[in-house]
C-alpha positions as CSV (number, residue, x, y, z in Angstrom):
1,X,24.6,75.6,4.3
2,X,27.9,74.0,5.0
3,X,30.6,74.4,7.6
4,X,34.2,73.4,7.1
5,X,36.6,72.5,9.9
6,X,40.3,71.9,9.7
7,X,41.7,69.5,12.2
8,X,43.8,66.6,13.1
9,X,43.0,63.0,14.2
10,X,42.9,62.6,18.0
11,X,41.8,60.1,20.6
12,X,38.4,60.2,22.2
13,X,37.2,58.8,25.5
14,X,36.4,55.4,23.9
15,X,32.9,55.1,25.3
16,X,31.2,54.5,22.0
17,X,33.5,51.6,21.2
18,X,33.2,50.0,24.7
19,X,30.1,51.0,26.5
20,X,27.6,53.0,24.5
21,X,25.5,51.3,21.8
22,X,24.8,53.7,18.9
23,X,21.6,53.1,17.0
24,X,21.2,53.9,13.3
25,X,18.4,56.4,12.9
26,X,15.8,55.5,10.3
27,X,15.9,59.2,9.2
28,X,19.3,58.5,7.7
29,X,18.2,55.7,5.4
30,X,17.4,57.8,2.3
31,X,20.3,60.2,2.2
32,X,22.1,58.8,-0.9
33,X,25.9,58.3,-0.4
34,X,25.8,58.6,3.3
35,X,25.8,55.3,5.4
36,X,22.6,54.1,7.1
37,X,24.3,51.7,9.6
38,X,27.2,52.4,11.9
39,X,30.4,50.5,12.9
40,X,31.1,50.5,16.6
41,X,33.0,53.5,18.0
42,X,33.5,57.1,16.8
43,X,36.4,58.7,15.0
44,X,37.6,61.9,16.6
45,X,39.0,65.1,15.2
46,X,40.4,68.0,17.1
47,X,39.8,71.4,15.5
48,X,43.2,73.0,15.0
49,X,44.3,76.5,16.0
50,X,41.9,79.3,15.3
51,X,40.3,77.8,12.3
52,X,36.7,78.2,13.6
53,X,34.2,79.2,10.9
54,X,32.4,82.5,11.1
55,X,28.6,82.0,10.8
56,X,26.0,84.5,11.9
57,X,24.2,83.3,15.1
58,X,26.8,80.6,15.9
59,X,29.5,81.6,18.4
60,X,32.3,79.0,17.5
61,X,35.0,81.4,18.9
62,X,33.8,81.1,22.5
63,X,31.7,77.9,22.5
64,X,33.4,75.7,19.9
65,X,31.1,73.0,18.5
66,X,28.9,73.3,21.6
67,X,27.2,76.2,19.8
68,X,25.6,73.5,17.5
69,X,23.6,71.9,20.3
70,X,19.9,72.2,19.3
71,X,20.8,75.0,16.8
72,X,17.9,76.3,14.7
73,X,20.5,77.8,12.4
74,X,22.4,74.6,11.5
75,X,19.8,71.8,11.9
76,X,21.0,68.2,11.9
77,X,19.8,65.5,9.5
78,X,18.6,63.4,12.4
79,X,17.9,63.9,16.1
80,X,17.4,61.1,18.6
81,X,16.2,61.3,22.2
82,X,18.9,60.2,24.7
83,X,16.8,57.3,25.9
84,X,17.2,55.3,22.7
85,X,20.9,55.0,23.4
86,X,21.7,52.2,25.8
87,X,24.4,53.2,28.4
88,X,24.3,56.9,27.4
89,X,26.4,58.7,30.0
90,X,24.7,62.0,29.3
91,X,21.1,62.6,30.2
92,X,18.7,65.3,31.3
93,X,19.6,64.5,34.9
94,X,23.2,65.6,34.5
95,X,23.2,67.8,31.3
96,X,19.9,69.8,31.3
97,X,16.5,69.2,29.7
98,X,17.9,67.7,26.4
99,X,21.1,66.3,27.7
100,X,22.4,63.3,25.9
101,X,20.2,63.7,22.8
102,X,22.0,62.7,19.7
103,X,22.4,65.0,16.7
104,X,23.6,63.7,13.3
105,X,24.8,66.0,10.5
106,X,25.9,64.7,7.1
107,X,29.6,65.2,6.6
108,X,32.4,64.5,4.1
109,X,35.9,63.8,5.5
110,X,39.0,64.6,3.5
111,X,42.3,63.1,4.7
112,X,45.6,64.4,3.6
113,X,47.6,62.1,1.4
114,X,44.4,60.0,0.7
115,X,42.6,60.8,-2.6
116,X,39.2,59.6,-1.7
117,X,36.7,61.4,0.5
118,X,34.5,59.6,3.0
119,X,30.8,60.2,3.5
120,X,30.1,60.0,7.2
121,X,28.1,61.8,10.0
122,X,29.2,64.3,12.5
123,X,27.7,63.2,15.8
124,X,27.2,65.4,18.8
125,X,25.4,64.6,22.1
126,X,23.6,67.7,23.6
127,X,25.6,68.8,26.6
128,X,28.8,67.1,25.7
129,X,31.9,68.8,27.2
130,X,33.7,68.6,23.9
131,X,34.4,72.1,22.7
132,X,37.1,71.6,20.1
133,X,36.6,67.9,19.4
134,X,34.3,66.5,16.8
135,X,33.1,62.9,16.7
136,X,32.3,61.1,13.4
137,X,30.4,57.9,12.8
138,X,30.5,55.7,9.7
139,X,29.8,52.3,8.4
140,X,33.5,51.5,8.6
141,X,36.2,51.8,11.3
142,X,37.7,55.0,9.8
143,X,41.1,54.9,11.7
144,X,41.9,51.3,10.9
145,X,40.5,51.4,7.3
146,X,42.6,54.4,6.3
147,X,45.5,53.7,8.7
148,X,45.2,57.1,10.3
149,X,47.2,58.2,13.3
150,X,46.9,60.9,15.9
151,X,48.0,64.2,14.4
152,X,47.0,63.2,10.8
153,X,45.6,66.4,9.2
154,X,42.0,66.3,8.0
155,X,39.3,68.6,6.6
156,X,35.6,68.0,7.5
157,X,32.7,69.6,5.6
158,X,29.4,69.4,7.5
159,X,26.0,70.0,6.0
160,X,22.8,71.3,7.5
161,X,19.6,69.2,6.9
162,X,18.5,71.7,4.3
163,X,21.6,71.3,2.1
């Protein structure tokens, strides 16, 4: 199964580039074209307008990407306990039993006016307040490498672990 999101480049909080150390899960090392190490920071996309996908059992319209937290319908390629992430600002003490756990889905980013697609991961921490913002991780610094700016249109295709 796959989910497509239309969006635009936006700023994030900056915590992954300044404070939080993101480990590369060993579960990601055999996934072909997808990276198995990560550059510092995340790349952020804001889902635009009412372009939420319609998938049975996932309520994007009211919850946004929060509906993916610990979903048994759209399972991530890797899942890490919050405790393996130094300086993780989300944890079970402030976000519920699984708060701060990391979920990684394989993704392909398409950027308008750029012919190549980028294999990367959609990252979501369980309990994150982001509703319409998606964080991506890659082995490169996406914004600098492709000279992207806030508002640049993008399309993201995200894959469940079974795809």
